N, C-alpha and C positions, 0 to 999 in steps of 0.2 A: 794973887801972885802970878806974876808973869815968869813961868818957869821956862818958856821958850828962850827969853831972853837970857837965860842963865845956862842954858845947854850948850855946849860948845859942839860944834860940826868938825870933824877932821878928815879932809877928803885924802882919798886914796889910800886909806887905811882900813883893812890890814893890807889891802892890795888895790891896785890901780882900778878906778871905776866904782869903789865903795866909800860912801859917805860915812863914815863911822861917827854915831851919835854918843858923844861922851857925857856921862851923868855926873863925872867927879866934881865937875863945877857946881852943881845942883848940891852935892853931899857936903862940901867944904862951907856951904853957906847955912849957918844954923837954923835962919828961919825958913829957908826953903826946904831943907830937910825935916823940920817939924810940921810945915804945912804939907808936904808928901804923905808923911806917915800918917798924920791926923785926917787927911782927906781920903786916903784908901779906907782907914779904918772907919770913918764916918759913913762911907758907902756900903759897908758891911756890918755897922754895930747892930743893926737890928735883923740881920740874917741869921739863919740858924747855922751856925759854924761851931765846930769843935776844935779844928786844928788849922794852924796856917802851915802852909808848905813853902819852902823857898828854894830857887833853882840856882845850882852853881853859876857862878860864884858871885855875880852882881845882885842876884835875886835873893841872896841871903842878906844884904846889907839892908833890903826893904822888909822883908819877911819878919825878921827878927823884932824890930821895934812895932811892927803892925800886929804882931802876935802879943807882944807886952801890951801894947794900947787896948786891944780886944780881951785881954786876960784870958788868952788859950795857949795851948802848947805849941812848939814849933817843930816842924819836921824839916829833914834836908835831905835833897835830891841831890847826887854828886855825880862825877864822873867816875867811870869804872876803877876799881883798885884802890879807893879812897875810904872805903866805909868796912869797918873790922869785923862786922858779925854778919850772920846769915843775910843774903841781899837777893832781891828781885831786880833783873835786867831787861831794859828794853833798848832796841838799837832803832834809830830812825834816819831819814834821809834829810840832808841839808842840801841847799842850794849847790854845792861844791862837793858832796860825797855823803859817807855815813858817819854816824857818831852814835854814842850810848851813854844812858844814864842807869844809875842804881839806887835803891832806896832799901832800907832794912826791912827784912821781912815782917818784923814787929813794930813798924812805925805808925801803921795805920790799923785800927782794928774794923771788922766788918761793921758797916752801918756809919762809922764816923764821917762826919761833912767836913769837907776841907777845901780851904779857901787856896788857890794856888798864886803865887805872887812872883812877878819877875820884873827886871827892870825895863824890858822893851819886848815887845810884840811885832814881829816881822811876817814871814810867812807862817807862822804858827806851828812849825815841824818839833820845837823843842817843848813847848808847853802841853800840845797835843800829847807829846810822849808821857809826860809828867803826868798828864791825866789819865792815859793808858795804865801806868804803873799804879795811881791810887786805886782805879776800878779792879785792877787784878787782884789788889790786896783786900777787895769788899768793900773800900770806901768810896763815897759818894763825894764828887766835885760839886761844891757849893757856891764857886764862882771863880773868877778870874780878875786880877789886878795887875795893872802897869803903870809905871810912871808915863812911857811913851809908846805910841802906836805908831808905826808904818803903815797909815791904811792904804796906801796906794799898792800894797804887797798881798792884802785881802788875807790877812792871817785869820780873822774872827771865822771865816769860812771853815776852817779846819776844826773849830771848837763847837762845843756842845751848845744847846740852847740855855745855858745857865748865864748869868750876869756877867757881864763882862765891863770893867772899868778901865778907862786909860785917862791920864789927867793932861797929856798933850797928845795931838795927832798931828802927823805930817803927811799932806796929801801929795806931796812929790818930792 
């Protein structure tokens, strides 16, 4: 399936000079959505995975059906102030400032292997922060999965040696 043909690019959003990769055009296509979920799941079906973690908010959209497909539990990683129980927080740098993410302290048990899923890998800051949260809880990062990768931003370099899968890669 040619996902690249379905992905919409929106120039100068959210600010001038940024070319926003809009995956909603893929999500609304039932065949494309099924292809994405099955492709990610198939890449990790034989891997040792206990949980699938989705990153707010577009990562939730992909992580939930991947977890279902793999018959694993789902963990959500949210922006501050969104989770109700005891949580762990990590701050990280973005290209344009500082952000933070939180996870429930009981979301991952020590030794559990977690597949991290998000819609897009750019500089790797967000997903590296998620990996940090998982490790602080005693979990093990089992791998990373993305629908889209902006390979020219070298986000892979911020991640560990674990398996990284991206279905579409943009070189520039």
